[in-house]
N, C-alpha and C positions, 0 to 999 in steps of 0.2 A: 551592699547597698548601696543605691544611688542617694547621697544628701541632699534633701531640699526642703521647704516647706510642709509641714503635715497637715493635711488638708480633711483627711478621712480617718473613720475607725480603723481600717484595715491597714494604713501607714503608719497610724501610731501604734498599732501590736506590732507590725513588721520592727517599728523602731526601738522598742521594750525589748523584744528579741535579742536584736543588735546588742542592745546594751547589757543583756545579760550573758548573751556569749562572751562580749569582748570582758568582762569583769571576771569570769570563770575561765577564760582561755587558759592562764597561766597560775601558778602558783606566787610568781612573784607580782609585786607592784606595778601596775604600767606607769612608765613615766610620762609626764605631764606632756613633754613637747616632741614626746614620740608619735609616729603617723597613727597607732593603735589611742595613743591620750586624746590625740586632736580629735580623731572620731568621735571618741567618747565625751571627751566635752562637748563638741557640735550637736551631739544625737540628744544627749542630756539636758541642751535648753531647748532644743526644739520638742523635747517630750514634756518639757514642763512648760513652755508656751501652750503645747496643746490641752494640756492639763489645765492648766489659766482659763484656756475660754471655753474648755467642752467639759469638764470635771469640777468645775469650782464647789468646793466644799463650803457650807454656810460657816460664819464662826458659832462656836459653842454656845448654849445658855450659860452664862456665869456662874450660877451656882454649881452646875457640870464642871466647868472648868476648875474649879476651887478645890472640889471634892476628888477629880481626877488627879492633880496636882499634891492633894494630902496624901492621896494613896500611894503615887511616885515616890514621895517623900519618907513616906512612913509615917505620918502626923495623924495625931488623934485631935479633937476639937480642941482640947484644953490647950495644946501647943500653939494653935495658931489664937487663940484669946486675947493676946495682948494686940493684934492687928485690928482687933473689932471693938475692944474697949470691953472686956468682959466676956465669960462663959456665957452667959444669958444670950449676951446679944450676937456672938457667933452662932448660938444655936436658934435665934429667930431668923437670922438672914439665911441659913443653910438650909432651915425647913420653909423659907418663901413667905415668912412672916413680917419682915422689915428689910427694905431696900438698902442695897450697898449705898453708901455715901463716898464721895468723893475721896476722902481722908483714907477709908476701906481701901478703895480702888487704887490708890496712890500708893499705900504701904503693903498689899497684895503683890503688885507689880514690883515694888524693890526689894521685898525681902524673901516671896517666892517664884519670882520670876514669871509670872502669867502675864501674859501679853495683854496691855491696856484694851486691844480691840477687843479680845475674850470678856473683858470684864464689862467694857461698853457697849458696844455693837450688837451683842447677841442677845440683847434684853428685848424679846418680843413682847414684851408687856408694856413698854414704852409706844404709845402711839399718838398721834396728832388728833384732835377731831376734826369730823367730816367737813364742817363750817371753815375752821381756818384751815384745813387742807386746800380748802378752794379757795380760799382768799389769797394763798401764797402762790397757787398753780394759775393766777392772773400774772404774776411778775414773769416777764420772758427770760431774765436772765435766769431765775430758778427752774423755769421749764428745761431752758437749754442743758443746765447743770443735770436734774434729773432724767434726761433723755435715756441716757444708756447708764444710768445708776440703777443699783438694785436697790436704794431709798428710795425710789418712785413707789415701788411695789407696796412699801410699809403705811 
């Protein structure tokens, strides 16, 4: 396969197939500086770039991120209650009755390793009122920043 920037889904699929072939081509690990290792590294970077541009995944809802991490770590609500300030509060947060605080977000990141992006940017409930958004969009530097950003859609 000729290695080049991936521009189509067909090229992306071919690159993925080649990565799979390389990984499964032998029982021994591929040496990083070998020809196969170099090809695998380059293809992996190209596939990752294509996926970021064409298959971008939104950050999960913060509550779903917490529940997913709890499942991964085999934790119960009572186990993580100290991070929320008590059993009642953790229940309220996980049931959507109480918002996460900055302290909770920080502690969830520090003690459970949940990415900050998952805890803050995934919250679709936080919106800017229409009149305030109009006011902001009058500012050219903000317009420029949001032009290519997904935040402009929010």
